[in-house]
mmCIF file of the N, C-alpha and C atoms, coordinates in Angstrom:
data_MODEL
# 
_entry.id   MODEL 
# 
loop_
_atom_site.group_PDB 
_atom_site.id 
_atom_site.type_symbol 
_atom_site.label_atom_id 
_atom_site.label_alt_id 
_atom_site.label_comp_id 
_atom_site.label_asym_id 
_atom_site.label_entity_id 
_atom_site.label_seq_id 
_atom_site.pdbx_PDB_ins_code 
_atom_site.Cartn_x 
_atom_site.Cartn_y 
_atom_site.Cartn_z 
_atom_site.occupancy 
_atom_site.B_iso_or_equiv 
_atom_site.pdbx_formal_charge 
_atom_site.auth_seq_id 
_atom_site.auth_comp_id 
_atom_site.auth_asym_id 
_atom_site.auth_atom_id 
_atom_site.pdbx_PDB_model_num 
ATOM 1   N N  . MET A 1 1  ? 11.850  13.611  -14.581 1.00 0.00 ? 1  MET A N  1 
ATOM 2   C CA . MET A 1 1  ? 12.278  12.899  -13.379 1.00 0.00 ? 1  MET A CA 1 
ATOM 3   C C  . MET A 1 1  ? 12.203  13.833  -12.187 1.00 0.00 ? 1  MET A C  1 
ATOM 4   N N  . VAL A 1 2  ? 11.761  13.316  -11.088 1.00 0.00 ? 2  VAL A N  1 
ATOM 5   C CA . VAL A 1 2  ? 11.658  14.078  -9.855  1.00 0.00 ? 2  VAL A CA 1 
ATOM 6   C C  . VAL A 1 2  ? 12.986  13.974  -9.116  1.00 0.00 ? 2  VAL A C  1 
ATOM 7   N N  . PRO A 1 3  ? 13.501  15.086  -8.570  1.00 0.00 ? 3  PRO A N  1 
ATOM 8   C CA . PRO A 1 3  ? 14.792  15.054  -7.871  1.00 0.00 ? 3  PRO A CA 1 
ATOM 9   C C  . PRO A 1 3  ? 14.817  14.070  -6.706  1.00 0.00 ? 3  PRO A C  1 
ATOM 10  N N  . ASN A 1 4  ? 15.963  13.469  -6.474  1.00 0.00 ? 4  ASN A N  1 
ATOM 11  C CA . ASN A 1 4  ? 16.220  12.598  -5.323  1.00 0.00 ? 4  ASN A CA 1 
ATOM 12  C C  . ASN A 1 4  ? 15.314  11.375  -5.258  1.00 0.00 ? 4  ASN A C  1 
ATOM 13  N N  . GLY A 1 5  ? 14.726  10.980  -6.371  1.00 0.00 ? 5  GLY A N  1 
ATOM 14  C CA . GLY A 1 5  ? 13.886  9.789   -6.379  1.00 0.00 ? 5  GLY A CA 1 
ATOM 15  C C  . GLY A 1 5  ? 12.584  9.938   -5.630  1.00 0.00 ? 5  GLY A C  1 
ATOM 16  N N  . LEU A 1 6  ? 12.154  11.164  -5.386  1.00 0.00 ? 6  LEU A N  1 
ATOM 17  C CA . LEU A 1 6  ? 10.898  11.380  -4.679  1.00 0.00 ? 6  LEU A CA 1 
ATOM 18  C C  . LEU A 1 6  ? 9.730   10.950  -5.561  1.00 0.00 ? 6  LEU A C  1 
ATOM 19  N N  . PRO A 1 7  ? 8.604   10.599  -4.950  1.00 0.00 ? 7  PRO A N  1 
ATOM 20  C CA . PRO A 1 7  ? 7.450   10.174  -5.731  1.00 0.00 ? 7  PRO A CA 1 
ATOM 21  C C  . PRO A 1 7  ? 6.991   11.244  -6.710  1.00 0.00 ? 7  PRO A C  1 
ATOM 22  N N  . ARG A 1 8  ? 6.479   10.810  -7.864  1.00 0.00 ? 8  ARG A N  1 
ATOM 23  C CA . ARG A 1 8  ? 6.000   11.727  -8.895  1.00 0.00 ? 8  ARG A CA 1 
ATOM 24  C C  . ARG A 1 8  ? 4.669   12.366  -8.529  1.00 0.00 ? 8  ARG A C  1 
ATOM 25  N N  . SER A 1 9  ? 3.750   11.596  -8.001  1.00 0.00 ? 9  SER A N  1 
ATOM 26  C CA . SER A 1 9  ? 2.449   12.125  -7.628  1.00 0.00 ? 9  SER A CA 1 
ATOM 27  C C  . SER A 1 9  ? 1.844   11.232  -6.562  1.00 0.00 ? 9  SER A C  1 
ATOM 28  N N  . ILE A 1 10 ? 0.804   11.721  -5.937  1.00 0.00 ? 10 ILE A N  1 
ATOM 29  C CA . ILE A 1 10 ? 0.128   10.963  -4.889  1.00 0.00 ? 10 ILE A CA 1 
ATOM 30  C C  . ILE A 1 10 ? -1.295  10.687  -5.354  1.00 0.00 ? 10 ILE A C  1 
ATOM 31  N N  . SER A 1 11 ? -1.722  9.459   -5.232  1.00 0.00 ? 11 SER A N  1 
ATOM 32  C CA . SER A 1 11 ? -3.059  9.049   -5.634  1.00 0.00 ? 11 SER A CA 1 
ATOM 33  C C  . SER A 1 11 ? -3.686  8.226   -4.523  1.00 0.00 ? 11 SER A C  1 
ATOM 34  N N  . ARG A 1 12 ? -4.975  7.987   -4.658  1.00 0.00 ? 12 ARG A N  1 
ATOM 35  C CA . ARG A 1 12 ? -5.699  7.151   -3.692  1.00 0.00 ? 12 ARG A CA 1 
ATOM 36  C C  . ARG A 1 12 ? -5.842  5.757   -4.286  1.00 0.00 ? 12 ARG A C  1 
ATOM 37  N N  . VAL A 1 13 ? -5.670  4.754   -3.456  1.00 0.00 ? 13 VAL A N  1 
ATOM 38  C CA . VAL A 1 13 ? -5.782  3.365   -3.883  1.00 0.00 ? 13 VAL A CA 1 
ATOM 39  C C  . VAL A 1 13 ? -6.508  2.586   -2.791  1.00 0.00 ? 13 VAL A C  1 
ATOM 40  N N  . THR A 1 14 ? -7.171  1.517   -3.169  1.00 0.00 ? 14 THR A N  1 
ATOM 41  C CA . THR A 1 14 ? -7.746  0.600   -2.195  1.00 0.00 ? 14 THR A CA 1 
ATOM 42  C C  . THR A 1 14 ? -6.834  -0.614  -2.138  1.00 0.00 ? 14 THR A C  1 
ATOM 43  N N  . SER A 1 15 ? -6.373  -0.923  -0.937  1.00 0.00 ? 15 SER A N  1 
ATOM 44  C CA . SER A 1 15 ? -5.503  -2.087  -0.772  1.00 0.00 ? 15 SER A CA 1 
ATOM 45  C C  . SER A 1 15 ? -6.321  -3.225  -0.183  1.00 0.00 ? 15 SER A C  1 
ATOM 46  N N  . GLY A 1 16 ? -6.099  -4.413  -0.694  1.00 0.00 ? 16 GLY A N  1 
ATOM 47  C CA . GLY A 1 16 ? -6.776  -5.592  -0.177  1.00 0.00 ? 16 GLY A CA 1 
ATOM 48  C C  . GLY A 1 16 ? -5.759  -6.567  0.381   1.00 0.00 ? 16 GLY A C  1 
ATOM 49  N N  . THR A 1 17 ? -5.966  -6.972  1.614   1.00 0.00 ? 17 THR A N  1 
ATOM 50  C CA . THR A 1 17 ? -5.100  -7.950  2.266   1.00 0.00 ? 17 THR A CA 1 
ATOM 51  C C  . THR A 1 17 ? -5.991  -9.014  2.903   1.00 0.00 ? 17 THR A C  1 
ATOM 52  N N  . SER A 1 18 ? -5.388  -10.013 3.510   1.00 0.00 ? 18 SER A N  1 
ATOM 53  C CA . SER A 1 18 ? -6.184  -11.013 4.217   1.00 0.00 ? 18 SER A CA 1 
ATOM 54  C C  . SER A 1 18 ? -5.650  -11.190 5.629   1.00 0.00 ? 18 SER A C  1 
ATOM 55  N N  . HIS A 1 19 ? -6.576  -11.398 6.547   1.00 0.00 ? 19 HIS A N  1 
ATOM 56  C CA . HIS A 1 19 ? -6.266  -11.619 7.951   1.00 0.00 ? 19 HIS A CA 1 
ATOM 57  C C  . HIS A 1 19 ? -5.797  -13.062 8.122   1.00 0.00 ? 19 HIS A C  1 
ATOM 58  N N  . ALA A 1 20 ? -5.254  -13.389 9.268   1.00 0.00 ? 20 ALA A N  1 
ATOM 59  C CA . ALA A 1 20 ? -4.739  -14.737 9.535   1.00 0.00 ? 20 ALA A CA 1 
ATOM 60  C C  . ALA A 1 20 ? -5.808  -15.811 9.338   1.00 0.00 ? 20 ALA A C  1 
ATOM 61  N N  . ASP A 1 21 ? -7.072  -15.465 9.610   1.00 0.00 ? 21 ASP A N  1 
ATOM 62  C CA . ASP A 1 21 ? -8.153  -16.440 9.446   1.00 0.00 ? 21 ASP A CA 1 
ATOM 63  C C  . ASP A 1 21 ? -8.663  -16.514 8.004   1.00 0.00 ? 21 ASP A C  1 
ATOM 64  N N  . GLY A 1 22 ? -7.999  -15.789 7.082   1.00 0.00 ? 22 GLY A N  1 
ATOM 65  C CA . GLY A 1 22 ? -8.381  -15.806 5.679   1.00 0.00 ? 22 GLY A CA 1 
ATOM 66  C C  . GLY A 1 22 ? -9.416  -14.765 5.295   1.00 0.00 ? 22 GLY A C  1 
ATOM 67  N N  . LYS A 1 23 ? -9.935  -14.048 6.280   1.00 0.00 ? 23 LYS A N  1 
ATOM 68  C CA . LYS A 1 23 ? -10.950 -13.027 6.018   1.00 0.00 ? 23 LYS A CA 1 
ATOM 69  C C  . LYS A 1 23 ? -10.325 -11.861 5.253   1.00 0.00 ? 23 LYS A C  1 
ATOM 70  N N  . PRO A 1 24 ? -10.920 -11.450 4.126   1.00 0.00 ? 24 PRO A N  1 
ATOM 71  C CA . PRO A 1 24 ? -10.361 -10.328 3.364   1.00 0.00 ? 24 PRO A CA 1 
ATOM 72  C C  . PRO A 1 24 ? -10.608 -8.994  4.055   1.00 0.00 ? 24 PRO A C  1 
ATOM 73  N N  . GLU A 1 25 ? -9.693  -8.076  3.882   1.00 0.00 ? 25 GLU A N  1 
ATOM 74  C CA . GLU A 1 25 ? -9.825  -6.732  4.439   1.00 0.00 ? 25 GLU A CA 1 
ATOM 75  C C  . GLU A 1 25 ? -9.378  -5.732  3.384   1.00 0.00 ? 25 GLU A C  1 
ATOM 76  N N  . ALA A 1 26 ? -10.058 -4.591  3.332   1.00 0.00 ? 26 ALA A N  1 
ATOM 77  C CA . ALA A 1 26 ? -9.719  -3.545  2.366   1.00 0.00 ? 26 ALA A CA 1 
ATOM 78  C C  . ALA A 1 26 ? -9.573  -2.220  3.096   1.00 0.00 ? 26 ALA A C  1 
ATOM 79  N N  . ALA A 1 27 ? -8.679  -1.378  2.595   1.00 0.00 ? 27 ALA A N  1 
ATOM 80  C CA . ALA A 1 27 ? -8.454  -0.062  3.196   1.00 0.00 ? 27 ALA A CA 1 
ATOM 81  C C  . ALA A 1 27 ? -8.061  0.922   2.104   1.00 0.00 ? 27 ALA A C  1 
ATOM 82  N N  . ALA A 1 28 ? -8.561  2.141   2.219   1.00 0.00 ? 28 ALA A N  1 
ATOM 83  C CA . ALA A 1 28 ? -8.160  3.206   1.295   1.00 0.00 ? 28 ALA A CA 1 
ATOM 84  C C  . ALA A 1 28 ? -6.867  3.824   1.814   1.00 0.00 ? 28 ALA A C  1 
ATOM 85  N N  . ILE A 1 29 ? -5.871  3.953   0.938   1.00 0.00 ? 29 ILE A N  1 
ATOM 86  C CA . ILE A 1 29 ? -4.599  4.558   1.332   1.00 0.00 ? 29 ILE A CA 1 
ATOM 87  C C  . ILE A 1 29 ? -4.124  5.504   0.231   1.00 0.00 ? 29 ILE A C  1 
ATOM 88  N N  . ASP A 1 30 ? -3.302  6.457   0.610   1.00 0.00 ? 30 ASP A N  1 
ATOM 89  C CA . ASP A 1 30 ? -2.627  7.323   -0.353  1.00 0.00 ? 30 ASP A CA 1 
ATOM 90  C C  . ASP A 1 30 ? -1.309  6.653   -0.719  1.00 0.00 ? 30 ASP A C  1 
ATOM 91  N N  . PHE A 1 31 ? -0.947  6.712   -1.990  1.00 0.00 ? 31 PHE A N  1 
ATOM 92  C CA . PHE A 1 31 ? 0.298   6.081   -2.408  1.00 0.00 ? 31 PHE A CA 1 
ATOM 93  C C  . PHE A 1 31 ? 0.956   6.908   -3.501  1.00 0.00 ? 31 PHE A C  1 
ATOM 94  N N  . SER A 1 32 ? 2.202   6.622   -3.745  1.00 0.00 ? 32 SER A N  1 
ATOM 95  C CA . SER A 1 32 ? 2.968   7.248   -4.820  1.00 0.00 ? 32 SER A CA 1 
ATOM 96  C C  . SER A 1 32 ? 3.772   6.174   -5.530  1.00 0.00 ? 32 SER A C  1 
ATOM 97  N N  . VAL A 1 33 ? 4.166   6.480   -6.757  1.00 0.00 ? 33 VAL A N  1 
ATOM 98  C CA . VAL A 1 33 ? 5.017   5.580   -7.529  1.00 0.00 ? 33 VAL A CA 1 
ATOM 99  C C  . VAL A 1 33 ? 6.297   6.327   -7.860  1.00 0.00 ? 33 VAL A C  1 
ATOM 100 N N  . ARG A 1 34 ? 7.429   5.734   -7.500  1.00 0.00 ? 34 ARG A N  1 
ATOM 101 C CA . ARG A 1 34 ? 8.720   6.342   -7.810  1.00 0.00 ? 34 ARG A CA 1 
ATOM 102 C C  . ARG A 1 34 ? 9.107   6.053   -9.252  1.00 0.00 ? 34 ARG A C  1 
ATOM 103 N N  . ASP A 1 35 ? 10.135  6.732   -9.739  1.00 0.00 ? 35 ASP A N  1 
ATOM 104 C CA . ASP A 1 35 ? 10.583  6.558   -11.120 1.00 0.00 ? 35 ASP A CA 1 
ATOM 105 C C  . ASP A 1 35 ? 10.969  5.113   -11.440 1.00 0.00 ? 35 ASP A C  1 
ATOM 106 N N  . ASN A 1 36 ? 11.408  4.364   -10.432 1.00 0.00 ? 36 ASN A N  1 
ATOM 107 C CA . ASN A 1 36 ? 11.790  2.962   -10.647 1.00 0.00 ? 36 ASN A CA 1 
ATOM 108 C C  . ASN A 1 36 ? 10.596  2.010   -10.477 1.00 0.00 ? 36 ASN A C  1 
ATOM 109 N N  . LEU A 1 37 ? 9.374   2.575   -10.448 1.00 0.00 ? 37 LEU A N  1 
ATOM 110 C CA . LEU A 1 37 ? 8.105   1.862   -10.321 1.00 0.00 ? 37 LEU A CA 1 
ATOM 111 C C  . LEU A 1 37 ? 7.877   1.256   -8.941  1.00 0.00 ? 37 LEU A C  1 
ATOM 112 N N  . GLU A 1 38 ? 8.641   1.659   -7.961  1.00 0.00 ? 38 GLU A N  1 
ATOM 113 C CA . GLU A 1 38 ? 8.425   1.242   -6.586  1.00 0.00 ? 38 GLU A CA 1 
ATOM 114 C C  . GLU A 1 38 ? 7.198   1.969   -6.048  1.00 0.00 ? 38 GLU A C  1 
ATOM 115 N N  . ILE A 1 39 ? 6.277   1.229   -5.422  1.00 0.00 ? 39 ILE A N  1 
ATOM 116 C CA . ILE A 1 39 ? 5.080   1.821   -4.823  1.00 0.00 ? 39 ILE A CA 1 
ATOM 117 C C  . ILE A 1 39 ? 5.389   2.155   -3.374  1.00 0.00 ? 39 ILE A C  1 
ATOM 118 N N  . VAL A 1 40 ? 5.046   3.379   -2.972  1.00 0.00 ? 40 VAL A N  1 
ATOM 119 C CA . VAL A 1 40 ? 5.343   3.865   -1.627  1.00 0.00 ? 40 VAL A CA 1 
ATOM 120 C C  . VAL A 1 40 ? 4.050   4.331   -0.973  1.00 0.00 ? 40 VAL A C  1 
ATOM 121 N N  . PHE A 1 41 ? 3.828   3.914   0.286   1.00 0.00 ? 41 PHE A N  1 
ATOM 122 C CA . PHE A 1 41 ? 2.701   4.451   1.035   1.00 0.00 ? 41 PHE A CA 1 
ATOM 123 C C  . PHE A 1 41 ? 3.107   4.632   2.485   1.00 0.00 ? 41 PHE A C  1 
ATOM 124 N N  . ASP A 1 42 ? 2.343   5.432   3.179   1.00 0.00 ? 42 ASP A N  1 
ATOM 125 C CA . ASP A 1 42 ? 2.634   5.766   4.567   1.00 0.00 ? 42 ASP A CA 1 
ATOM 126 C C  . ASP A 1 42 ? 1.427   5.388   5.408   1.00 0.00 ? 42 ASP A C  1 
ATOM 127 N N  . THR A 1 43 ? 1.670   4.806   6.567   1.00 0.00 ? 43 THR A N  1 
ATOM 128 C CA . THR A 1 43 ? 0.584   4.435   7.463   1.00 0.00 ? 43 THR A CA 1 
ATOM 129 C C  . THR A 1 43 ? 1.122   4.355   8.885   1.00 0.00 ? 43 THR A C  1 
ATOM 130 N N  . PHE A 1 44 ? 0.216   4.325   9.826   1.00 0.00 ? 44 PHE A N  1 
ATOM 131 C CA . PHE A 1 44 ? 0.606   4.099   11.212  1.00 0.00 ? 44 PHE A CA 1 
ATOM 132 C C  . PHE A 1 44 ? 0.972   2.624   11.380  1.00 0.00 ? 44 PHE A C  1 
ATOM 133 N N  . GLU A 1 45 ? 1.655   2.282   12.459  1.00 0.00 ? 45 GLU A N  1 
ATOM 134 C CA . GLU A 1 45 ? 2.088   0.897   12.677  1.00 0.00 ? 45 GLU A CA 1 
ATOM 135 C C  . GLU A 1 45 ? 0.962   -0.013  13.151  1.00 0.00 ? 45 GLU A C  1 
ATOM 136 N N  . GLN A 1 46 ? -0.097  0.535   13.735  1.00 0.00 ? 46 GLN A N  1 
ATOM 137 C CA . GLN A 1 46 ? -1.134  -0.274  14.357  1.00 0.00 ? 46 GLN A CA 1 
ATOM 138 C C  . GLN A 1 46 ? -2.189  -0.856  13.413  1.00 0.00 ? 46 GLN A C  1 
ATOM 139 N N  . PRO A 1 47 ? -2.451  -0.290  12.248  1.00 0.00 ? 47 PRO A N  1 
ATOM 140 C CA . PRO A 1 47 ? -3.544  -0.828  11.425  1.00 0.00 ? 47 PRO A CA 1 
ATOM 141 C C  . PRO A 1 47 ? -3.351  -2.297  11.056  1.00 0.00 ? 47 PRO A C  1 
ATOM 142 N N  . ARG A 1 48 ? -4.476  -2.984  10.869  1.00 0.00 ? 48 ARG A N  1 
ATOM 143 C CA . ARG A 1 48 ? -4.425  -4.407  10.512  1.00 0.00 ? 48 ARG A CA 1 
ATOM 144 C C  . ARG A 1 48 ? -3.702  -4.637  9.196   1.00 0.00 ? 48 ARG A C  1 
ATOM 145 N N  . LYS A 1 49 ? -3.767  -3.665  8.269   1.00 0.00 ? 49 LYS A N  1 
ATOM 146 C CA . LYS A 1 49 ? -3.097  -3.877  6.972   1.00 0.00 ? 49 LYS A CA 1 
ATOM 147 C C  . LYS A 1 49 ? -1.597  -4.082  7.151   1.00 0.00 ? 49 LYS A C  1 
ATOM 148 N N  . VAL A 1 50 ? -1.007  -3.420  8.147   1.00 0.00 ? 50 VAL A N  1 
ATOM 149 C CA . VAL A 1 50 ? 0.425   -3.587  8.410   1.00 0.00 ? 50 VAL A CA 1 
ATOM 150 C C  . VAL A 1 50 ? 0.693   -5.005  8.917   1.00 0.00 ? 50 VAL A C  1 
ATOM 151 N N  . GLU A 1 51 ? -0.124  -5.466  9.844   1.00 0.00 ? 51 GLU A N  1 
ATOM 152 C CA . GLU A 1 51 ? 0.015   -6.833  10.358  1.00 0.00 ? 51 GLU A CA 1 
ATOM 153 C C  . GLU A 1 51 ? -0.198  -7.848  9.232   1.00 0.00 ? 51 GLU A C  1 
ATOM 154 N N  . ASN A 1 52 ? -1.228  -7.622  8.414   1.00 0.00 ? 52 ASN A N  1 
ATOM 155 C CA . ASN A 1 52 ? -1.508  -8.545  7.310   1.00 0.00 ? 52 ASN A CA 1 
ATOM 156 C C  . ASN A 1 52 ? -0.349  -8.606  6.324   1.00 0.00 ? 52 ASN A C  1 
ATOM 157 N N  . LEU A 1 53 ? 0.204   -7.453  5.956   1.00 0.00 ? 53 LEU A N  1 
ATOM 158 C CA . LEU A 1 53 ? 1.331   -7.425  5.021   1.00 0.00 ? 53 LEU A CA 1 
ATOM 159 C C  . LEU A 1 53 ? 2.574   -8.067  5.623   1.00 0.00 ? 53 LEU A C  1 
ATOM 160 N N  . SER A 1 54 ? 2.817   -7.817  6.901   1.00 0.00 ? 54 SER A N  1 
ATOM 161 C CA . SER A 1 54 ? 3.990   -8.398  7.563   1.00 0.00 ? 54 SER A CA 1 
ATOM 162 C C  . SER A 1 54 ? 3.884   -9.917  7.654   1.00 0.00 ? 54 SER A C  1 
ATOM 163 N N  . ASP A 1 55 ? 2.692   -10.399 7.971   1.00 0.00 ? 55 ASP A N  1 
ATOM 164 C CA . ASP A 1 55 ? 2.502   -11.839 8.171   1.00 0.00 ? 55 ASP A CA 1 
ATOM 165 C C  . ASP A 1 55 ? 2.390   -12.620 6.871   1.00 0.00 ? 55 ASP A C  1 
ATOM 166 N N  . ARG A 1 56 ? 1.743   -12.035 5.849   1.00 0.00 ? 56 ARG A N  1 
ATOM 167 C CA . ARG A 1 56 ? 1.474   -12.779 4.622   1.00 0.00 ? 56 ARG A CA 1 
ATOM 168 C C  . ARG A 1 56 ? 2.177   -12.224 3.393   1.00 0.00 ? 56 ARG A C  1 
ATOM 169 N N  . GLY A 1 57 ? 2.540   -10.971 3.398   1.00 0.00 ? 57 GLY A N  1 
ATOM 170 C CA . GLY A 1 57 ? 3.349   -10.391 2.325   1.00 0.00 ? 57 GLY A CA 1 
ATOM 171 C C  . GLY A 1 57 ? 2.676   -10.234 0.975   1.00 0.00 ? 57 GLY A C  1 
ATOM 172 N N  . SER A 1 58 ? 1.361   -10.360 0.904   1.00 0.00 ? 58 SER A N  1 
ATOM 173 C CA . SER A 1 58 ? 0.696   -10.163 -0.386  1.00 0.00 ? 58 SER A CA 1 
ATOM 174 C C  . SER A 1 58 ? -0.396  -9.106  -0.251  1.00 0.00 ? 58 SER A C  1 
ATOM 175 N N  . VAL A 1 59 ? -0.618  -8.392  -1.350  1.00 0.00 ? 59 VAL A N  1 
ATOM 176 C CA . VAL A 1 59 ? -1.616  -7.324  -1.354  1.00 0.00 ? 59 VAL A CA 1 
ATOM 177 C C  . VAL A 1 59 ? -2.164  -7.177  -2.768  1.00 0.00 ? 59 VAL A C  1 
ATOM 178 N N  . ALA A 1 60 ? -3.413  -6.770  -2.856  1.00 0.00 ? 60 ALA A N  1 
ATOM 179 C CA . ALA A 1 60 ? -4.020  -6.404  -4.140  1.00 0.00 ? 60 ALA A CA 1 
ATOM 180 C C  . ALA A 1 60 ? -4.301  -4.910  -4.076  1.00 0.00 ? 60 ALA A C  1 
ATOM 181 N N  . LEU A 1 61 ? -3.990  -4.188  -5.160  1.00 0.00 ? 61 LEU A N  1 
ATOM 182 C CA . LEU A 1 61 ? -4.225  -2.746  -5.206  1.00 0.00 ? 61 LEU A CA 1 
ATOM 183 C C  . LEU A 1 61 ? -5.224  -2.427  -6.307  1.00 0.00 ? 61 LEU A C  1 
ATOM 184 N N  . VAL A 1 62 ? -6.200  -1.585  -5.980  1.00 0.00 ? 62 VAL A N  1 
ATOM 185 C CA . VAL A 1 62 ? -7.173  -1.118  -6.960  1.00 0.00 ? 62 VAL A CA 1 
ATOM 186 C C  . VAL A 1 62 ? -7.013  0.384   -7.073  1.00 0.00 ? 62 VAL A C  1 
ATOM 187 N N  . VAL A 1 63 ? -6.546  0.839   -8.234  1.00 0.00 ? 63 VAL A N  1 
ATOM 188 C CA . VAL A 1 63 ? -6.343  2.268   -8.485  1.00 0.00 ? 63 VAL A CA 1 
ATOM 189 C C  . VAL A 1 63 ? -7.522  2.754   -9.307  1.00 0.00 ? 63 VAL A C  1 
ATOM 190 N N  . VAL A 1 64 ? -8.150  3.821   -8.840  1.00 0.00 ? 64 VAL A N  1 
ATOM 191 C CA . VAL A 1 64 ? -9.317  4.361   -9.545  1.00 0.00 ? 64 VAL A CA 1 
ATOM 192 C C  . VAL A 1 64 ? -8.964  5.642   -10.247 1.00 0.00 ? 64 VAL A C  1 
# 
């Protein structure tokens, strides 16, 4: 177990979201998984993926 619930490791993932018009969008992001299986990622506030997640709340993740 990692102290203080910090992520165990950082990996690269491709996230897939959809825009308001239904158009799919994909972005490569770094992410971590906490001991409780919570997925954590960091991004700026301006990217479309943030707007897509806020508006529609669904995402597909591809881990390689």
